[in-house]
C-alpha positions as CSV (number, residue, x, y, z in Angstrom):
1,M,134.4,165.1,106.6
2,T,134.8,168.4,104.7
3,V,133.5,168.6,101.2
4,L,135.0,171.4,99.0
5,T,132.4,173.1,96.9
6,S,134.5,175.8,95.2
7,P,138.0,175.8,93.6
8,V,141.0,176.0,95.8
9,S,143.3,178.9,95.2
10,L,146.9,177.8,95.3
11,S,149.8,180.0,96.1
12,P,152.3,180.5,93.2
13,A,154.9,178.6,95.0
14,L,152.6,175.6,95.6
15,A,151.3,175.7,92.0
16,D,154.9,175.6,90.8
17,A,155.7,172.6,93.1
18,L,152.7,170.7,91.8
19,S,153.1,171.4,88.1
20,P,155.2,169.0,86.0
21,A,158.9,169.7,85.7
22,R,159.8,171.2,82.4
23,A,162.9,171.4,80.2
24,A,164.5,174.8,79.5
25,D,162.3,175.2,76.4
26,G,159.1,174.5,78.4
27,W,158.5,171.0,77.2
28,P,157.3,168.8,80.1
29,L,159.9,166.3,81.3
30,G,158.9,162.7,80.9
31,V,156.6,163.5,78.0
32,S,157.7,162.0,74.6
33,R,158.8,164.7,72.2
34,P,157.8,164.7,68.5
35,P,160.6,164.1,66.0
36,A,162.7,167.2,65.2
37,D,163.1,166.4,61.5
38,L,159.5,166.4,60.5
39,P,158.8,165.7,56.8
40,E,157.5,168.7,54.8
41,T,155.8,166.7,52.1
42,D,154.9,163.1,51.2
43,G,156.5,163.4,47.8
44,E,153.3,162.4,46.1
45,P,152.2,164.5,43.2
46,L,148.7,166.1,43.2
47,D,146.0,164.3,41.2
48,S,145.8,166.9,38.5
49,D,146.9,170.3,37.4
50,W,143.4,171.6,38.2
51,Q,143.8,170.6,41.8
52,R,147.1,172.5,42.1
53,D,145.6,175.6,40.5
54,A,142.4,175.4,42.5
55,M,144.4,175.3,45.7
56,N,146.4,178.3,44.7
57,L,143.3,180.2,43.7
58,V,141.6,179.7,47.0
59,I,144.7,180.6,48.9
60,E,145.1,183.8,47.0
61,L,141.4,184.7,47.6
62,I,141.8,184.3,51.4
63,R,144.9,186.5,51.2
64,F,142.9,189.1,49.4
65,L,140.1,188.9,51.9
66,F,142.6,189.6,54.7
67,A,145.0,191.9,52.8
68,G,146.9,194.2,55.0
69,R,146.5,192.0,58.1
70,K,149.2,189.9,59.8
71,D,147.1,188.0,62.2
72,F,146.2,185.0,60.1
73,F,147.8,182.1,58.2
74,V,146.6,180.2,55.1
75,G,148.4,177.0,53.9
76,G,147.9,174.5,51.1
77,N,149.1,170.9,50.7
78,M,150.9,171.3,54.0
79,F,151.4,168.8,56.7
80,I,149.6,169.4,60.0
81,Y,151.2,167.8,63.1
82,F,149.1,167.4,66.2
83,S,150.6,164.6,68.3
84,A,154.0,162.9,68.8
85,H,152.5,159.6,67.7
86,Q,151.0,161.0,64.5
87,A,154.3,162.9,63.7
88,R,156.3,159.7,64.0
89,N,153.9,157.7,61.8
90,T,152.9,160.5,59.4
91,N,149.6,158.6,59.0
92,F,147.8,162.0,58.5
93,K,149.1,164.4,56.0
94,G,147.0,167.6,56.0
95,P,144.2,169.5,54.2
96,D,144.4,170.8,50.7
97,V,143.7,174.3,52.1
98,F,143.4,175.5,55.7
99,F,143.0,178.9,57.4
100,V,143.9,179.8,60.9
101,K,142.8,183.0,62.8
102,D,144.9,184.9,65.3
103,A,148.1,183.4,64.1
104,D,151.5,185.0,63.4
105,G,151.2,185.7,59.7
106,T,154.8,187.1,59.4
107,R,156.5,183.8,60.0
108,D,157.3,181.4,57.2
109,R,156.4,177.7,57.8
110,K,157.3,174.4,56.2
111,Y,154.5,172.7,58.1
112,W,152.0,173.4,60.9
113,A,152.9,171.9,64.2
114,I,150.3,172.4,66.9
115,W,152.9,172.6,69.7
116,D,154.7,175.4,67.9
117,E,151.5,177.4,67.4
118,N,150.1,177.8,70.9
119,G,147.8,174.8,70.4
120,R,146.0,176.5,67.5
121,Y,144.1,174.3,65.0
122,P,142.6,175.5,61.7
123,N,139.4,177.5,61.8
124,W,138.5,176.6,58.2
125,I,139.4,173.6,56.0
126,L,138.8,172.8,52.3
127,E,139.4,169.5,50.7
128,L,139.3,169.1,46.9
129,L,137.9,165.7,46.1
130,S,139.5,163.2,43.7
131,P,138.8,159.5,43.1
132,T,141.8,158.6,45.3
133,T,140.8,160.8,48.2
134,A,137.0,161.1,48.3
135,K,136.4,158.3,50.8
136,T,139.1,159.4,53.2
137,D,138.0,163.0,53.0
138,R,134.4,162.1,53.8
139,T,135.3,159.7,56.7
140,V,138.7,159.6,58.3
141,K,139.6,163.3,57.7
142,K,136.1,164.5,58.6
143,D,136.3,162.7,61.9
144,V,139.7,164.2,62.7
145,Y,138.6,167.7,61.8
146,E,135.5,167.3,63.9
147,Q,136.7,165.4,67.0
148,T,140.4,166.3,67.2
149,F,140.9,169.7,65.5
150,R,137.4,171.0,66.4
151,T,137.6,173.0,63.2
152,P,134.5,175.2,63.1
153,E,133.9,174.8,59.3
154,Y,134.9,172.0,56.9
155,F,134.1,172.1,53.1
156,L,134.5,169.6,50.3
157,Y,134.4,170.4,46.6
158,D,133.9,167.7,44.0
159,P,135.2,169.0,40.6
160,E,133.7,166.1,38.7
161,E,130.2,166.8,40.0
162,E,130.8,170.5,40.5
163,R,129.2,170.1,43.9
164,L,130.0,171.6,47.3
165,E,129.5,170.0,50.7
166,G,130.0,171.7,54.0
167,W,129.7,171.1,57.8
168,R,129.8,173.5,60.8
169,L,130.3,172.7,64.4
170,D,127.0,173.0,66.4
171,A,126.5,173.8,70.0
172,H,127.4,170.2,70.9
173,Q,130.7,170.4,69.0
174,Q,129.4,168.1,66.4
175,Y,129.3,168.7,62.6
176,E,126.0,169.5,61.1
177,S,125.5,170.0,57.4
178,I,125.6,173.5,55.9
179,L,122.6,174.0,53.6
180,A,123.2,175.4,50.1
181,D,121.0,178.2,48.8
182,H,119.2,178.2,45.4
183,R,122.5,178.9,43.6
184,G,124.2,176.0,45.2
185,W,126.4,178.4,47.3
186,M,127.2,177.9,51.0
187,W,127.9,180.7,53.5
188,S,131.2,180.6,55.5
189,E,130.9,182.2,58.9
190,Q,134.7,181.9,59.4
191,L,135.5,183.8,56.2
192,G,132.4,185.9,55.8
193,V,131.8,185.0,52.2
194,W,129.8,182.7,50.0
195,L,131.5,179.7,48.4
196,G,130.2,178.8,45.0
197,T,131.3,177.8,41.5
198,W,132.5,180.2,38.7
199,R,133.4,179.5,35.1
200,G,136.4,181.3,33.7
201,E,140.1,181.4,33.2
202,F,142.7,181.3,35.9
203,Q,146.4,181.9,35.4
204,Q,145.8,182.0,31.6
205,N,144.7,178.4,31.6
206,L,141.8,177.0,29.5
207,E,138.4,178.0,30.8
208,N,137.2,175.8,33.6
209,V,134.9,175.7,36.6
210,W,136.5,176.9,39.8
211,L,135.5,177.3,43.4
212,R,135.3,181.0,44.1
213,F,134.2,183.4,46.9
214,F,131.3,185.8,46.7
215,T,130.4,188.8,48.9
216,D,127.2,189.0,50.9
217,A,125.8,191.0,48.0
218,G,126.7,188.2,45.5
219,E,129.7,190.0,43.9
220,L,132.7,188.0,42.9
221,V,135.6,188.4,45.3
222,P,138.5,189.2,43.0
223,L,142.0,187.9,42.8
224,F,144.8,190.5,43.2
225,A,145.3,190.7,39.4
226,E,141.6,191.0,38.8
227,H,141.4,193.8,41.4
228,Q,144.3,195.7,39.8
229,A,142.8,195.3,36.3
230,A,139.4,196.6,37.6
231,R,141.1,199.6,39.1
232,A,142.9,200.3,35.9
233,D,139.7,200.0,33.9
234,E,138.0,202.4,36.3
235,A,140.8,204.9,35.9
236,T,140.6,204.6,32.1
237,D,136.8,205.2,32.3
238,R,137.2,208.2,34.5
239,A,139.8,209.7,32.2
240,A,137.6,209.1,29.2
241,R,134.6,210.7,30.9
242,A,136.7,213.7,31.9
243,E,137.9,214.1,28.3
244,T,134.4,213.9,27.0
245,E,133.2,216.5,29.5
246,V,136.1,218.9,28.6
247,A,135.2,218.5,24.9
248,R,131.5,219.2,25.7
249,L,132.3,222.3,27.6
250,K,134.6,223.6,24.9
251,A,131.9,223.0,22.3
252,L,129.4,224.8,24.5
253,L,131.7,227.8,25.0
254,A,132.3,228.0,21.3
255,T,128.6,228.0,20.7
256,M,128.0,230.7,23.2
257,Q,130.7,232.9,21.6
258,V,129.1,232.5,18.1
259,T,125.5,233.2,19.2
260,S,126.3,236.0,21.6
261,P,125.3,239.4,20.1
262,P,128.1,241.9,19.6
263,S,128.4,244.5,22.4
264,S,127.3,248.0,21.5
265,N,129.4,251.0,22.4
266,P,127.6,254.2,23.6
């Protein structure tokens, strides 16, 4: 009896013969297809205006971090479809915010269907807790993100407690808790920033506590409008300093002209 101890190399013709037959679009024949008319939303309103604004804030921050790049996707309150059974039953909706690396960022999407995205799952997920979702976010969704999605990092933010929780896949592909530092911030390896709370105004709303990003040096990652405002302030400061310097030089020149002794002619 011969025992094979190394992989067998198949010829292209034999490999094609052994592979499952496929339809013209590449879908395996005999494998149930997901529905074509997938729902884009469950029609349920968000729990609060804060939740909608907080999602938009985080999405914009991720877009700022990767500004100028086309190889990522960030979505919010968007369905994620990962199996034909789940697509038919819509028993899993999707995260509040998710981020995917190495994805086509130029294509508009109404939902994220794994079979349309080369099998890509989110690299980073954020859920904003509410009384109606807290239990599911900590149990059912956490299990899906860990065991099915294999999402490297999963964060939860509780606006009532102003508290952040996080998990990261370990070497055994299991979630282990991310420890917060003395500020209550958590480091995201996937985004390369700190996650922490910040009090201020967003979109001209009343002052509130928001989840924001911070650089490795502890500086606040700005929104696009904040970045533009900071650049405008810097330009104004430079112009003011230049004007002050011109005035100083003019005054110095005038002083030199007054104090200089008159030239004597031989």
